N, C-alpha and C positions, 0 to 999 in steps of 0.2 A: 970559215965554215960555210960551205955552200949548199945549195939544194934544200931538200926538205928539212934536214936536221937544222940547217941555219935558220930557216923560217920559223921552226918551232922554238929554237933557242932564243930568237928575237922576242917572241911572245913571252917565254919564260922570264927573260930579263925584265920585261915591263911588269909582269906579275910580281916578281920579287921586289922591284922598286916600289910598286904601289902598296904591297903588304907592309914593307919596312917603313913606309910613310904613314901607314894606317888609313890609306884612302880606299876604303872598302867599296864605296860606290863605284869608283872607276875600275877597281879590280873586278867587280862583279860583271862588268861589261865585256870582260875577256871570255866569259862563259856564254853558251847559248841560252836563249830564254828558257828552254825546257831542260836545262842541264841537270845532271844527277851527281851529287857530291856524296861520297861514301867514306866518312871519317871513321877511325877506329872507335870501337865501343859505343857506337851511336847508330841511330836509324839513318836511312838514306834521306838526304835533303834534296828537294827538287826546286829548281828555279833560282833566279838571281837573288831574291830576298833571303832565301835559305843560305846561299853562299855568304852573304854579308853577315848574317846572324852566326853562322858556324865559325867563320874566321874572326868575327868580333869576340866570340867566346874564347878563342885561342889567345888573342891579344890580351884580353882581360885577365886570363890566367897567368900571363907572364911571357908568352912567346912573342918576341918582338922582331927578331931578325931571321928571315927565311933565306936559305940557300938551297937551290935545286941543282943537281948534277945529272945530266942526261947520261944514261948507259946505252940506250938503244932507241932509234926512231925508225919507223918503216911505214910504207904506204899500205892501205887496205882498200879493196874494191876498185872503183873507177877513178880514183885520184882525188876525190873530195873527202876522203876519210883517211886518218893516219893514227898510229899508236905511238906512244912514248913510254919508256920505262926508265926509272932513275932512282937516285938516292936523295934524301932530304935531310937537312939539319936545321933545327930551329933553336935560336939562342935567346937568352934573356938580354935585357938592356945592358947588363954588365959584361956580356960576352960569354957567360957560362952556358953550357949546353942545357937546353930545356927539353929537347926531344930529338931523336934521330929515327929515320925510318926509310921506307921505300914506297914507291908509287907507280901507278899505271894510269895513263890518261888516253882516252879515245878523243881524237880531235875531229871536228867537222869544218870544212872550208865553206863559208857562207859569204856570198857577195865578195869573193876574192880575199877574205880574211880567215885565218885559222882561229877557231874558237874552241875552248874546252867544252866537251859534251858530257863525258863521263870521267870523273876524277875519283879514284880510289887510292887511299894511302893507309899504310900500316905503321905502327910504332915498334921500334926495337927496345923501347923503354921497359924497365922492370917495375916502374911505378904501378901501384894498384889504384 
């Protein structure tokens, strides 16, 4: 996979690895300092500390293994912004499905690295 989609996939691969290891400090560094995380049924979370807290809550609730599958990636603006759309699966430690959903990310290229700027995801779960 080459080009923009390959670059975004590389960061997604690191994000999944760090989430699955529970390394939320390192995971938060994949986001811009002023990032906006928009999880389902929650207020918008701003900044890296919010990312750590939000994903820490997901892990504490039982979501341990994250899989992201890109559906579409494209450039926006002058080449330092991109979007990604995809599907997500979150599994419990035993491999059973914790949640499935879809997501959209707006990426910013800062100092040569793609970072997540706005991350919104939705659940297809029927849990209340």
